[in-house]
C-alpha positions in Angstrom: 90.7 104.1 101.7 91.0 104.1 97.9 91.3 100.8 96.1 92.0 100.5 92.3 91.7 97.1 90.8 92.6 96.1 87.2 91.5 99.4 85.7 91.5 99.9 81.9 90.5 102.9 79.9 90.6 103.6 76.1 89.2 106.3 73.9 88.0 106.3 70.3 90.8 107.4 68.0 90.0 109.3 64.8 86.5 110.3 63.6 83.1 109.6 65.1 82.7 106.3 63.2 86.3 105.1 63.7 86.6 101.7 65.4 90.3 102.3 66.3 90.8 103.0 70.0 93.8 104.3 71.9 94.5 102.3 75.1 95.3 105.0 77.7 95.4 103.0 80.9 96.3 99.3 81.1 95.7 97.0 84.1 96.1 99.7 86.8 96.0 98.3 90.4 97.0 100.1 93.6 95.8 101.2 97.0 96.0 104.6 98.8 95.8 104.3 102.6 93.9 106.6 104.9 96.0 109.8 105.5 98.6 108.8 102.9 100.0 111.2 100.3 100.5 109.2 97.1 102.3 110.8 94.2 101.4 109.9 90.6 104.1 111.0 88.2 104.7 110.5 84.6 105.5 112.4 81.4 102.9 114.0 79.2 100.6 111.3 77.7 101.4 108.7 80.4 97.7 108.6 81.5 98.0 110.3 84.9 95.3 112.9 84.3 93.0 110.3 82.8 93.5 108.2 86.0 92.8 111.3 88.0 89.4 111.8 86.3 88.6 108.1 87.0 89.5 108.4 90.7 87.2 111.4 91.0 84.3 109.6 89.3 84.2 112.2 86.4 84.7 109.3 84.0 84.1 105.5 84.3 86.7 102.8 83.6 86.1 100.4 80.7 87.1 97.6 83.0 88.1 97.1 86.6 86.9 98.9 89.8 87.6 102.0 91.8 86.4 101.8 95.4 86.4 104.5 98.1 86.1 102.8 101.5 84.6 99.7 99.8 82.0 101.7 97.7 82.1 102.6 94.0 83.6 106.1 93.5 81.3 106.8 90.6 78.4 107.1 93.1 78.1 110.8 93.9 77.0 110.0 97.4 80.3 108.2 98.0 82.3 111.2 96.8 80.4 114.1 98.3 82.2 115.4 101.3 84.9 112.7 101.1 86.7 113.5 97.9 87.8 117.0 96.7 90.0 118.2 93.9 92.3 121.1 93.0 93.2 121.4 89.3 96.0 123.0 87.3 93.9 125.6 85.5 92.9 127.7 88.5 91.5 130.4 86.1 88.6 128.0 85.1 88.3 126.3 88.5 86.3 129.2 90.0 83.3 131.0 88.4 84.7 134.4 87.4 81.5 136.0 88.5 81.8 134.5 92.1 83.5 136.4 94.9 86.0 134.4 97.0 83.2 134.1 99.6 80.7 132.7 97.1 83.3 130.2 95.7 84.1 128.8 99.2 80.4 128.9 100.2 79.3 126.6 97.4 80.7 123.3 98.6 79.8 124.1 102.2 76.2 124.5 101.2 76.3 121.3 99.1 77.2 119.6 102.4 73.8 121.0 103.6 75.3 123.4 106.1 73.1 126.3 107.1 74.1 129.5 105.2 75.0 131.4 108.4 77.0 128.6 109.8 78.9 128.2 106.5 79.5 132.0 106.2 81.1 131.9 109.7 83.6 129.3 108.6 85.0 131.3 105.7 87.4 133.6 107.6 88.9 130.5 109.3 89.4 128.8 106.0 91.0 131.8 104.5 93.4 132.1 107.5 94.3 128.4 107.0 95.5 129.1 103.5 97.4 132.3 104.4 94.8 134.8 103.3 92.8 137.3 105.4 89.1 138.2 105.5 89.6 141.2 103.2 89.7 138.6 100.3 86.1 137.6 100.9 84.6 140.2 98.5 87.3 140.0 95.9 86.8 138.4 92.4 89.3 136.0 90.8 90.6 138.6 88.3 91.7 140.7 91.3 94.0 138.0 92.6 97.4 136.6 91.6 97.7 133.0 90.4 99.0 131.9 93.7 96.1 133.6 95.6 93.5 132.0 93.4 95.0 128.6 93.9 95.0 129.2 97.7 91.3 129.9 97.4 90.8 126.7 95.4 92.6 124.8 98.2 90.5 126.5 100.9 87.4 125.4 99.0 88.7 121.8 98.6 89.5 121.7 102.4 86.1 123.3 103.4 84.2 120.0 103.6 87.1 118.4 105.5 87.3 115.5 103.0 89.2 112.3 103.7 91.2 112.8 100.4 92.0 115.6 98.1 93.3 115.0 94.5 95.7 117.6 93.1 96.1 117.4 89.4 99.2 119.4 88.4 97.9 122.0 90.9 101.2 123.8 91.3 102.6 123.6 87.7 101.2 126.9 86.5 102.7 128.8 89.5 106.1 130.5 89.8 108.9 128.6 91.5 108.8 130.6 94.8 105.0 130.4 94.9 105.2 126.6 94.3 107.2 126.1 97.4 104.8 128.3 99.5 101.9 126.2 98.3 103.7 122.9 98.9 104.5 124.0 102.5 100.8 125.0 102.9 99.7 121.6 101.7 102.0 119.8 104.1 100.6 121.9 107.0 97.0 121.4 106.0 97.5 117.7 105.8 98.7 117.5 109.3 96.0 119.8 110.6 93.1 118.0 109.0 94.6 114.5 108.9 93.7 114.2 105.2 95.1 112.0 102.4 96.3 113.4 99.1 96.6 112.1 95.6 99.3 114.3 94.1 99.4 114.1 90.3 102.4 115.8 88.7 105.2 115.6 86.1 107.5 117.2 88.7 109.2 114.4 90.6 111.0 116.9 92.8 107.7 118.3 94.1 106.3 114.8 94.6 109.4 113.7 96.5 109.0 116.7 98.8 105.4 116.2 99.8 104.5 112.5 99.2 104.9 109.3 101.2 105.0 107.0 98.2 105.4 107.6 94.5 103.8 105.7 91.6 105.4 106.1 88.2 103.2 105.8 85.2 104.6 105.1 81.7 102.5 104.7 78.6 99.4 103.9 80.7 101.0 101.3 82.9 102.5 101.3 86.4 106.2 101.3 86.0 107.0 101.2 89.7 105.6 102.2 93.2 108.2 103.2 95.7 108.4 104.7 99.2 110.0 108.2 99.0 112.7 107.1 101.5 113.7 104.4 99.1 113.9 106.5 95.9 117.6 105.8 95.6 116.8 102.1 95.3 114.4 102.2 92.4 114.7 99.3 89.9 113.5 100.5 86.5 115.8 102.4 84.1 113.0 104.8 83.3 112.4 105.8 86.9 116.2 106.2 87.4 116.2 108.7 84.6 113.3 110.7 86.1 115.2 110.8 89.4 118.5 112.1 88.0 117.3 115.7 88.6 116.9 115.3 92.4 119.4 112.6 93.4 123.0 113.5 93.4 
């Protein structure tokens, strides 16, 4: 489904006229299969969020290619309806002047669904994420953080994409709410047969929801491992990350 080949990314370091560049991603290559949940973990500064932006086509790599079903992901037509995203900062993910109904309606209409048809789907989408139709007319400031993130998930699911990218999507939530959202994501994945790219610094959450985990360190892939084989990781760095969840 998603193929990443020899991707590199750097940014200018210092002032506008500086020639010095910081190499953020180095020779990144991997594949994510249809329906798979791939976790991308790493400490702050490892390059995982930069990689997320490249996978979504928000930015372009300096070198290498990112293909979705054999086509360049930077092409908006390739992404539309196929790739969705849920980000960490749910407060800025939804227009504060939009009701829940308007927020979910936006991607449905971008998929060129008739307004009446799109409106009729909103109740069903809210139920899917554990909210009821009374939320339709509410604004983001009237909701808890967990409720806003559920609305963001409903919006991401609304176009029935083949893959949703979650970039630290649960890290701003309280522990009990995190578990509720993780359970929700597991159920939605089964129901809609979608793939996930789950970017996080929380290896425990990644181990709970993912099929495979890719560890990033200083912009490079340290290791890719099946969740069932986490106890057999090779690198010292990955073993340290795993100490918190493996007895």
